[in-house]
N, C-alpha and C positions, 0 to 999 in steps of 0.2 A: 475120802468122801465118795460114796458110790454114785455112779452116773445113772440118770433115769433111763429106763429101757427104751430102746428105739421103737418107734411106732411101726407096726407091720403094714399099716395102710396110711402112708403119709398124706397129709392134707394137700389138696390141690392149690392152684393159684387162686388168689383172692378174686372173686367175681366183682367186676366193676361195671358200672353202667355204660352201655354202648353210646358212642357219640351220636349215632344216627337214629336213635330212638326218639320219636316225637314226644313232646311233653303231654301229660295226661289232660290237664285242663289249664287254660290260661284265661286271663281276664284282660279285655281291651276296652279302651274308651272310644266311643263313637258319638256322633251328634244325636243319636237316639238314646243315649245312655250307655251304661256298662253292658258288655256282652261277654258271656261265657263261651269259650270255644274248646271243643274236644275233637280229637282225631280218631277215626275208626277205620283202620286199614283192612279190616276183614269184611266190611260191608260189601254186598253184591250190588254194585252200582256201575253205571256206564254213562259216558258223555254222548254216546250214540244210541239214545234210547229208542229211536224209531227204526233202527236197522232190522228188527225182526220181520217187518213187512217186506223188506227187500229180500231177506232170507227166504221167506215163503214164496216170493216171486221166482227166485232161482230154483227152489225145490220143486215147485209145481211145473216149471218149465224144463226140468231136467238139465240144468246148466252146471251146477256146482259139483255134484258127485262124479259125473263122467270126467270133468276137468281134472279132478284130483286123481281118479283111478288111472287115467291115460298118461299122466305125467311120467316121463322117462327117468325121474329122479329115483335113485335107490342107494341104500346104505348097507354096509357090511357089519358095522359095529353095533353091539347091543346097546351102547350108550348114546347112539345117534338119535336125533329127534325124529318124530314121526313125519311122514310126508305131508299129512294134512295140517300139521302144526306149522311147517315151513310155509306152505302155500297159503294157508289161512292167515298167517301173520302178514305176508306180503299183500294179500287181498285187503285186509283191514287197513294197512298202511296206505295203499293206493287210493282206496275209497275215502279215506280221511283227508286226502289232499296233501299228503307228505311229499317231500322232494328229496329226502336223504334217508339212507338206511338207518342212520342213528336215531331218526324220529320214531322208529319202531318201539323204542323204550317207553314212549308215552302210552303205549297200549297195554303194557304189562299189568297195570292196575285194573284193567277191564276184566271183571270176573263174570260178566253176563254174556256178551256176544260171542266170546270165544267158545263158551260151552254150547251156545245155541247153534254154532256152526259145526259142532261135533269135534272141536279141538280139545286137546289136553292142556295146552298152555300156549302162550305167545313166546316165540323163540327170540333170542337176542339178535341184534343186527349183524353180528359176526356170523352166526349160524345161517342167516338168510343170504349173506354174500357168498359164503362158502358153498351153499347149496347150488347157487347159480353157476359158480365156477366149476362145480363137480359135474353138472349136467352136460351131456353130449349136445353140441350145438345143432347138428343136423336133425337129430331126433327131437330136440326141444323146439326147433323151428317148425317142423312138421306137426308137432303136437299143438302148438298155438295156432297155426294156420288152419288146421282141421277144425278147431273149435270156433275160430273166427268165421269160417265158412258156414258151419252148422248154425251159427247165430243169425246170420242174415240170409241164408239160402232160400227160405220160403218167400222172401220179399222179391226175389229175382224173377218171379213169374209175371210181374207187372212191368211195363216199359220203364226203364231207368237210364240214368246217365252216369258214366264213370268219369270222375274228376281225378286228374293227376297233377301233382305238384311236389315241390321240394322245399323244405325249410331247414334252417341252419341252427345248430345247437352249439354255442360257444363253450370252449373248455378252458380250464384255468390250471391244469396240472400237467402230468406226464402220462397221458392216456395213449393207449395203442391206437394207431391210425388218426391221431390228432394232427391234422394238416392245415396249412394256411390255404384258403381258397376264397370263393366268392362269399363275402360276409359284409353286407351293406350297413349293418348296425355297428359292428366293431371291426373295421378293416385291420388286417394284419393279425387278428386273433385266431389261433388254431381252433378247429371245430370238427364236429361230425355233421353229416347231412342225413336227414330223415326223408327218404323217398316214400311218399304216401299215396295210396289209391283209395278213393272214397266214393260212396253213393251220393250223387249230387242232391242237395237240398235236404236230405234226411240226416246228414251229419253222422253217418256210420262209416267206420274205417273198415275197408276191405283187407288191407295189407299194409305193412310198414317195413321198410328195410333201412338199416343204419349202415352208412358207408363213410369212407374217409372224407375229410373236409374239402379236399380238392376234387371230389367226384360228385359234382352238382349238376352236370349236364344231363340232358334228356337221354343221351346215349348210355349213360350209366343207369338210368331208370328203365330203359327199354327192355332188357332181358327179364326183369321182374314183371313188367306189364304184360309181355307176351306169355310168360309162364302163368300169370293169373287168368288171362283170357282163354288160354288153352285148357285150363282146369274147369272153367265154367261150361256147362252143357250148352249146346247150340240154341235150345229154346229159351235159355235164361241169359243170354249175352246182352250187353248194354246196347241201347239204341245208337249211341255214338260215344266216343272218347273225347273229352274236352280238356284243353290245356292252354297255357299262355305262350308267349313268344319263344320260350325255350323249346317248345315242342313243334313249332312250325318249320321243321327241317325236312329235306327230301328223304333222308334216311328213315325218319319216323313214319312219314306218310307212306313211303314205299312198303314198309313192314305192315302197316295197317291195311293197305290195299291187297297185299298178298294173302292175308287171312280173311279178307272180305269184312273188315271192321270199319264202319263209318267213323268220321272224326270231324272235329271243329277246333281249329287252332288259330292263334294270332301270329302275324308275320312281323319280323323285325323291319324297321324302316331302312332297308338297304338302298343303294343307288337306284336300282331298277324299280323298287317299290315307290320311291319318291317320284320317279318319272311317271309312274302310273297315276299317282295322286295328282301330279301337276296336269296331266292330260285330262283327267275327268274334272278337275277344278275349272279348267278353261272351257270345257264343253257344256257345263251346266246341266239342266234337266235332271236335277236330283229328286228322288222320291222321299216324301216325308214319312218318318216313323212315328214321331210325336212332335211336340212343340219345340224340342231342342235338337233332335237328331235327324239327319238325312242320310240316305244310303244309295249306292249304285253297285252294280255287279259287272264283272268282266272275267276274262280268262287270262291267266298269266303263266309264263314259263320263265323262271329265273335261271341264271347261269348255274349249271350243275344239275338241274332238274331233268328227269327223263321225259317228262311230258307236261303239257299245260294243265292247270287246275283252276277250278272255280274260285274266284276271290270276291270278297264283299268289301267295298270301300265305304266307311261310315265317317261322318263328321258332325261337329256341332260348333256353332258360332259362340265365341267367348264374348262375354258382356263387355262392351267398350266404355260403359259408364264408370267402371272402376279404373283406378290407376294401375297400369301394367308395368311391372318392373322385372328386369332380367338380371339375375345374380351370376357373376362369373369371377374367375380368378385371373389375376395379372401380376406376374412377378411375385408370386407367393402371397399376394394380398387379395382379399375378397372385395369386389367392386359391385356396384349396383348402377344399372343404366335404365332409364325410363324410356318407354316406347312412345315417341311423339310422332304424330302424323296428321293427316287431314281429318276433318270432323267425320267423314264417312268411312273411316278406317274399319276394315272387317278382319278380325282375327279368328282362325278356325283351329280346332283340334281334330286330328285325323287318326284313324286306326284302320288296319286292313286285316281281314279274316280270310282264312283259306279253309275250304271244306269240300266234301264230296256228297253232302246232303242235298236233297231236292226241295227243301222247304223254301218258303218265300222269305224276303228280306226281313220283314218284321219279326217273324218267328226266330230266325237265326240271330238277329240282334238281341232279343230277349234271352235266348239260350245262352249266349256268351256273357251277357251282363250278369246272369245268375252265378257265373263261375267265381265271382268276387267273394262268395260265401266261404270259399276255401280259406281265405285269410282269417276270417273269424274263427274257423275251426282250429287252425294252427294256434291262434292266440289263446284259445281256451285250453287246448291240449298242453301247451308249454307253460302257461302261467297258472292255470287252475288244476291241472293234473300233473303228471310227473315227467313229461317228455323233456323238460328243461333240467331235470335233476337225475337222481339215482345213477351217479357217474362213478365208475371204477376204472382201474388201470386197464382191465381187460375189455375189449370191445364186444366179446361174446356176451358178457353179462349185460352190457348196454342194449344189445340186440334183443335178448330174451326179455328184459324189462320193458322195452318199447312195445313189443308184441303183447305182453301181459297187460300193460296199461291200456292199450287199444281195446283188448277184449273186455276188460272190466268197465272201461268207458262206454262201450257199446251196450253192455248189460244195464248200466245205470241210465243211459240215455233212453233206452226202450222202457225202462221202469218209470221214469219221469213222464214220458209221453203217455204211458198207460194211466197215470194219475192225473196229469194235466195235459189233455190232448190238444189244446188250442194252439200251442206254439212250442218251439224249442226253448228250454230253460237251461242256461249255462250253470255250471256247478257252483258259481259264486252266489246264485240265488236258490238253486234247488237243494243244496246241502243244508243250509240253515232251515229250510222249510220242511224237508222230508227225511232228514237224517239226524240232525242235531237235536238234543233234548236229554235232560237228566232222566235216566231210567233206574228204578230201584226194584230188584227182584225179591219177591217174598215167596217162601215155600211153606205150605200148611196143608196137612192131611193129604199128602201125595199130590197136591196141586201146586202149580207155579203161577204166580201173578206178577206182571211187570207194570209198575206204576210209572207213567211217563209225565214229565213236566216240560212243556215246550215254552221257550221264551220268545217265540216268533210273534210278531205283532199282527199279522194278517190271519186271524183265526178263521174268518169266513172262507178264505181260500184253502186253508188246511182242512177244514171240515168237509168242503166239497171234494177235495182230493181223496180223503180216506173213505168217504161215502162211496165214491166210485170204485176204489180199490177193494173194499170189503165186500161190496155187492158182487163184483166180478169174481173175486176169489171164491166166494161161497158157491156161485153157479158152477165155476170150473171144478171145484172139489166134488160137487155132486155128480158131474159127468166124467171125471178123471178115470174111474175104474174101467170105463168102456173105451177109453182112448189110449193110444200109445204115447210115448214121450214126445215123438215128433208131432203128433196131432195136437197134443196139449200146447206145445210151443207155437204151433201155427195159430191156435185159438188166441193165445196171448198177443202175438204179433198183429193179428187181425183187429183185435180190440184197440191196441196201441195206435194203429194206423187208420182208425176210422175216419179221421179228417181227410185222408188222401183217398178214401174209398178203395183201398187195396184189398183184393180178395185172395185169401190164401188157399193153396191147394193142399190136399191131405198128404201128398207125398212130397218130400223134399227132393230137389235136384240131386242126382248122384254126383259125387265129387270124383274128379280124376286124381290118381295118386301123384304125389310130388316125385320128381325124378330122384333116383337113388333110394 
């Protein structure tokens, strides 16, 4: 029996339906009746429908394009992603409030904003991590610090205060420089420390440094602070540097005095400081600051200090109408003791400030009280932005991401102030109002239209914000051809800071090069 001829072109494997293909149409039961559901994976939609306004803000201000062009990231392979795709993906991830690189996957279905940013695609989380690992750390640090400086430089012509502080970032893996140090929330947990320098009251980050968890002292921050101050031109330097008890040391104050930089710090309650408090408590003659606080001034030279310095002793009386309890530990057990005394018992809370400023006691008191805003800034940066996440084994990637988050945070902060100038709005309220919203892109006759559906309830506030934004952007676009990028950015900052009556100069302060 003859065999059938062999096929010259054999049949391929049988094509089977892929497991990951979504069904065409399904029917579900709801309380409003039956509902037909279909999936459209090719539709040009985005959950960040209001982002184009922010993109216009960055384009008119000349922020995004130079940031991409100056990045020291480079590839040799033809198959490597484009630089704008990597940085654009990180930009969208940070702006969306992500805390992990893996969350970048959520952006891959966005076929609107990636195109509006000039991107080809959203890269994978592995590509983003490898890009940071590939970047030279020194060049990357200079790149981010240069753009941070150009972001806030026009604001430095007006008197301002430099706030310094350190926050702790707990770690849960085997990260480089993960050391056990000062960690009040999670004692014994390895961590990194973020040494941060900010413009007081404006909530703008000047610089951030990521160091090991056991490097939380002001001596570890001091080199970065001196480097920042030396980089700022003389006419743009802060009125004074402000810090908590970690900064009230002779080493820090001596360095500030050598470069003629004024300061206002808080002192630890050491033995000699307590003796000073006791002396003035017995002398009386306190001056009232307000209904609660009193103050006196003196000169003090602690052991190890080279000279005596001006100190401000402030106190307030604790309300004795409430029951006062003292919690303490004894033999490993927590105990509580109540303060019992005569009916005329007076309890006081004391603090001591050290400064070389010439202002009166009331001004100094309120200057230091405003420093508490730093803690609000840290809370926002760690919980609503990415300072508490984006962790890798390499500390270099953590440092680059911390600087990148600070820069994008500054951009968004200034944009929100431009739209809503009355006060600072944290990301937890500004993102739902000015960023989130379903956007559907429609193309017809070579025109593009984005239809936005916002689910925010405060439509009045939203309408007011966009009326202000659109009006200002139209005015700026009309004048932009006659202005340089620096002048356009100064116009934007002037409008954003109208509440503070900050006047921008046409020229930005010249920046000094970083060492190396």
